[in-house]
N, C-alpha and C positions, 0 to 999 in steps of 0.2 A: 504494500500500500504506500503511495507517494505522499509527500508532505503537502499540506494545504498552504499555498504561498501567495504573497502579495507582490505586485510589481509587474515587470514586463519580461517574461521568460524568453521571448523571442530576441530580445536585446541583451540577454545575459544578466539582467538585473531582477533579482527576486529575493525576497526576505521571507523566511518561514513565518506564518501568521503567529506562531507561538512566541517568536522573538519580538515581532513588531507590536503585538497586542497583548503580550504576556501579562502586564500589570492589570489590564482591564478584565481578563477572563481567568485569572488565577493560575496561569501556566508558567513554567519556569522561563526565565528570559536571560539573555546574554547581557550582562551589566554594561559592558563597554558600548555595545550597539545602542542599547536603550538610553544610556546617558547621552550619546551623540544625537539621537533622534529627539530626545527630550530637550536638550540644549538648543537645537535648531528651532524647535517649536517655541520655546520660551523667547529666544532671540527675535523670531519673526513676530510673535505676539507683542512683545514690548516695543518693537519698532513701530508697529501699526497702532497700538493702543496709546502710546505716549508720544507720538510725533507732535511736535510743537509748530506753531505758526512761525515763519521766519521773522526775525526782528529787522525792521528797517532802520537804517542809519542815515544821518545827515551831517553836513558840515555847518557849523554855526559860528557867527561872529557877534560882537557887541552890537546892540541896536543902533548905535551912532556911527558905526563903521561905514564909510562911503567906499563903495567898490564898483568897478565896471567889469565884472567877470561874466562875460556873456557866453563863453565857450568852455567846454570841458578842459581843453588844453591850457586855458588861462588859469584854471583852478590848479591843475597839476604844476604849473610854473610857480604859483604861490607856495604850494605845499613843498616843493623841492628847493625853495629858497632862491630860485632864479629871479623872482620878483620879490623884493624885500619891503616894498611900501605899497599902501593902498592908494587909490586915486587921489585922495586929499593930502597925501604925503605922510600920513600916520604909518609908523613902522608895523609890519606884520609880526605878530608875536604868537607863536604856536603854543597851545595848551594841550598836553598829551595825557590821556588816561593811563592807568597802570599797564605794565607789560602783559602780554598774552591775554588781552581782553577781546571780546568779539568786535568792538568798535575799531581797535587797532588792526585786527585781522582784516576787517573790511577795508579800512583806509589803505593799508599796505598792499594787500592782495588784489582787491578789485579796482582801486583808484590808481595806485602807483605801480603795481606790478613788481614788487620786491618784497623781501622778507622784512619783518619788523626789526630784527637785529641790524640788518644793513641800513635801513632807514634811520634808525636812531644814531648809529655810528656816523652816517652821512651828515645828519643835522648837527651833531656835536663838532665835527670837523669844520663845518661852515661857521658855527658859532665861535670856535677857537680862532679862526682866521678873521673874525669880526664882520663877516658878511651878513649875518642875521643875529638877533638876540638869542641867547640860550633858551631852548624850549622850557616852558614851565611844566613840571610833572606833578600830577595830583593822584591821590590814592583811590578815589571813587568817582563815578560819573557825576554825582551830585556836587562834589568839590570842583570838578571841571566846569560845570554850569556856573557855579558861584564865581570862579576865576574869570570866566569870559564876561560875566556881567560887571566886573569891576572897572574895566578900562577899554576904551575904543582901540581897535586894532587887533584884538585877540581872536584867534581862530582855533576851532577844536572839532574833532569828530565826536558824535554822541548818538545814542539810541534816539530815534525820532520821538519816542514818547516823552523824553525829558526836555525837548525843545519847547520852552514856554515863552511868555511875552517879554522876558528879559533879554532875549537873544533873537537874532534874525537868522533864518535858514537860507543858505546859499542854494540856488537852483543849479543842479548839475545837468546841463544839456549836453548830450554826447554828440 
């Protein structure tokens, strides 16, 4: 008498029902295979059940900052320190959130196309040469918002949900 199997025997893929369903029907099961199947099931379930909405990020400046950034390339030039002053002559002063945060990943990965470590090192080198002010670093996104609100010329990446009336959001037209 042959084994009752699950799978596609014509493709050489079959699992004895006693192994695949062992815990449900009280039959002995192969622990390693069951753990693998159970782990895949839990991984798939947790990915589907706990998938979160993506967080939108924005670049913000002080409400009084006068800028003429009409194109995406202009924003990249400001972020890279190639443009060090806003349209009214106010110095651009970057305010950065903590390392390895989603907003830094967005800024470096999607906007600038470089790693965060490379970007931070680049900014420090520009600041050391006197081309830009040294970036201000804060420990939380709320502290970043408070810093941007303090003085005209500040620029920072933030989760869109934190952009309130104390800051202006830069439009990023690609």
